[in-house]
C-alpha positions in Angstrom: 9.3 157.9 96.0 9.7 155.0 93.5 7.9 151.8 93.9 10.2 149.0 95.0 9.9 145.2 95.0 9.1 143.5 98.3 12.9 143.1 99.0 13.7 146.8 98.5 15.0 146.4 94.9 14.1 148.5 92.0 11.6 147.1 89.5 12.9 145.8 86.2 11.4 148.8 84.4 13.1 151.2 86.8 16.4 149.4 86.1 16.0 149.7 82.4 15.1 153.4 82.7 18.2 154.0 84.9 20.4 152.2 82.4 19.1 154.2 79.5 19.7 157.4 81.4 23.3 156.4 82.1 23.9 155.7 78.5 22.8 159.2 77.5 24.9 160.9 80.2 28.2 162.3 78.7 30.0 161.4 81.9 29.3 157.7 81.2 30.4 157.7 77.6 33.1 155.2 76.6 35.5 158.2 75.8 34.9 159.8 79.2 35.4 156.4 80.9 38.6 155.7 79.1 40.0 159.2 79.9 39.2 158.7 83.6 40.8 155.2 83.5 43.9 156.6 82.0 44.1 159.5 84.5 43.7 157.0 87.4 46.4 154.8 86.0 48.8 157.7 85.7 48.1 158.8 89.3 48.7 155.3 90.7 51.9 154.9 88.6 53.2 158.3 89.8 52.6 157.4 93.4 54.1 153.9 93.0 57.2 155.4 91.4 57.6 158.0 94.1 57.3 155.4 96.9 59.7 153.1 95.1 62.2 155.9 94.7 62.2 156.5 98.4 63.0 152.8 99.0 59.7 151.2 99.8 59.2 147.6 98.8 56.6 146.6 96.2 54.5 144.9 98.9 54.6 148.0 101.1 53.7 150.2 98.1 50.7 148.0 97.1 49.5 147.9 100.7 49.7 151.7 101.0 48.0 152.3 97.6 45.2 149.9 98.4 44.3 151.8 101.5 44.1 155.2 99.8 40.8 156.9 99.0 40.5 158.4 95.5 40.7 161.9 96.9 43.8 161.2 99.0 45.5 159.6 96.0 44.8 162.6 93.9 46.0 165.0 96.6 49.1 162.9 97.3 50.1 162.8 93.7 49.5 166.5 93.2 51.6 167.4 96.3 54.6 165.2 95.6 
């Protein structure tokens, strides 16, 4: 188990090692992050458009979207 500071936080050295590991991980590359951001944007836009087409107000749509989990949003967009 890693050694932690008195208050339960990682030491600065542990933080630096973790940051270096994230930078080396392909899932955290700028290209992968940009692709995921674009995918998320498209899913939210698709759901927003579907709800607007059925007559929901922008406020209702935003409230509905803000309560969605990622998994629910992906499933909803895929099913409609």
